[in-house]
C-alpha positions as CSV (number, residue, x, y, z in Angstrom):
1,M,-12.8,-3.8,-4.4
2,D,-15.6,-3.0,-1.7
3,T,-15.3,0.3,-1.1
4,R,-17.8,-0.4,2.2
5,E,-15.9,-2.6,3.7
6,L,-13.2,-0.2,2.6
7,R,-14.7,2.0,5.2
8,K,-14.1,0.6,8.0
9,F,-11.1,0.7,7.6
10,Q,-11.2,5.2,6.8
11,D,-11.4,8.1,8.6
12,K,-13.0,10.9,7.6
13,I,-11.4,12.1,5.1
14,G,-10.9,8.7,3.6
15,R,-7.0,7.6,5.4
16,I,-6.1,4.3,6.9
17,N,-6.3,3.6,10.6
18,I,-5.0,0.7,10.7
19,L,-3.8,-1.8,9.2
20,P,-6.2,-5.1,9.9
21,R,-5.3,-8.4,10.7
22,K,-7.1,-10.7,9.4
23,P,-5.6,-11.5,5.9
24,S,-8.6,-11.0,3.7
25,K,-9.0,-7.3,4.7
26,Q,-5.3,-6.3,5.1
27,L,-5.1,-7.8,1.5
28,L,-8.5,-4.8,1.1
29,V,-6.7,-2.6,2.0
30,L,-2.9,-3.1,0.5
31,S,-5.2,-2.9,-2.4
32,F,-6.2,0.6,-2.2
33,L,-3.4,2.0,-1.0
34,A,-1.1,0.2,-4.5
35,S,-4.4,1.7,-6.0
36,K,-2.6,5.2,-5.5
37,F,1.1,4.4,-7.4
38,E,0.6,4.4,-11.0
39,A,2.1,0.7,-13.0
40,G,5.5,0.8,-15.0
41,R,7.1,3.9,-13.0
42,V,9.9,3.3,-10.4
43,Y,9.0,5.4,-7.2
44,G,12.4,6.1,-4.6
45,E,11.9,5.3,-0.6
46,K,11.2,8.9,-0.2
47,E,8.2,9.9,-2.7
48,V,6.6,6.0,-1.4
49,N,6.7,7.3,2.1
50,Q,5.1,9.9,1.1
51,I,2.0,8.9,-0.9
52,L,1.8,7.1,2.0
53,N,1.9,9.3,4.1
54,V,-1.1,11.0,2.5
55,N,-3.3,7.4,2.5
56,H,-2.5,6.7,6.1
57,N,-2.6,8.0,9.3
58,F,-1.2,5.3,11.9
59,N,2.4,6.8,11.0
60,D,4.8,3.3,9.5
61,S,5.6,3.9,6.5
62,A,7.5,1.2,6.7
63,L,5.3,-1.7,7.7
64,L,3.4,-0.8,5.0
65,R,6.1,-0.6,2.2
66,R,7.4,-3.5,3.6
67,E,3.5,-5.6,3.7
68,L,2.7,-4.5,0.4
69,I,6.4,-6.2,-0.9
70,E,5.3,-9.5,1.2
71,K,1.9,-9.1,-0.3
72,G,3.3,-8.8,-3.6
73,F,2.1,-5.5,-4.6
74,F,5.1,-4.1,-4.6
75,E,8.5,-5.3,-6.2
76,R,12.0,-3.4,-4.9
77,T,15.8,-3.1,-5.7
78,A,18.3,-5.6,-3.1
79,D,19.3,-1.7,-2.1
80,G,15.4,-0.7,-1.5
81,R,16.5,2.3,-3.2
82,E,14.4,2.3,-5.8
83,Y,10.2,0.5,-5.5
84,W,7.6,-0.1,-8.3
85,K,4.1,-1.6,-8.4
86,K,3.6,-5.2,-9.5
87,D,2.1,-6.1,-12.3
88,S,-1.5,-6.5,-12.4
89,K,-1.7,-10.0,-13.3
90,D,1.4,-10.9,-11.4
91,S,0.0,-9.8,-8.1
92,K,-1.7,-11.8,-5.2
């Protein structure tokens, strides 16, 4: 992970300030956020939100959850109650 590039999107304590528009920058930010979760563990939506909220400061955990799923970092059940980090070899 390019930490210098990532710092452009972080505040002084390392929380993400913004989800960039450029796809390559988005993937960098989403990869950072995905790294805060354990592979092989199932999380409830509330727990996912808590972890995301600790690591970003623009108050949109729903957007981040959707992007983590759409970009292949996470999967979830059809009802959205359970989330899990995909195996890194499966992620985009």
